[in-house]
C-alpha positions in Angstrom: 44.0 113.0 227.6 44.5 109.1 227.0 44.7 107.7 230.5 47.7 105.5 229.6 49.7 108.7 228.6 49.1 110.9 231.4 52.0 112.9 232.6 52.6 115.5 235.4 51.9 118.8 234.1 54.9 120.2 236.3 57.9 117.6 236.0 56.8 115.6 232.8 57.1 112.3 234.7 55.0 109.7 233.3 51.9 107.7 235.3 54.4 104.7 235.5 57.2 106.8 237.2 55.6 108.2 240.2 53.4 107.0 243.2 50.0 108.9 242.1 49.3 111.2 239.3 46.2 113.3 240.1 44.3 114.4 236.7 42.8 117.7 237.0 40.4 119.4 234.2 41.5 120.4 230.9 44.4 117.4 231.0 46.5 119.3 233.4 47.9 116.3 236.1 50.2 116.5 239.2 52.3 113.8 241.0 52.4 113.6 244.5 56.5 114.4 244.3 55.2 117.7 242.8 52.0 118.2 245.4 54.9 117.9 248.2 57.2 120.1 246.6 54.6 122.7 246.4 53.9 122.3 250.0 57.3 122.7 250.8 56.8 126.2 249.5 53.6 127.0 250.8 55.3 126.2 254.2 58.4 128.1 253.7 56.7 131.3 252.4 53.9 130.8 255.5 56.8 130.9 257.7 58.4 133.8 256.0 55.3 136.1 256.1 54.7 134.8 259.7 58.4 136.3 260.9 57.7 139.7 258.7 55.9 143.0 260.1 53.4 142.5 257.7 52.5 139.1 258.5 52.3 139.8 262.3 49.8 142.7 261.5 47.5 139.9 260.2 47.4 137.6 262.8 47.2 133.9 262.9 44.5 131.8 261.1 41.2 131.5 263.6 43.1 133.8 266.4 40.0 136.3 267.6 
């Protein structure tokens, strides 16, 4: 993939349209906006899991 034509594989924004574009193997890339969005999705999923009976059985990470 040509460095001048990199786009986020998730939102399709060009490198010059985003703050930072992280290039991965195989020509994939992700921008900071999509990373932030993914982090929100993960945080929401973790919050739902910790509130569910199944999530409570697993305990908190690092707890003994």
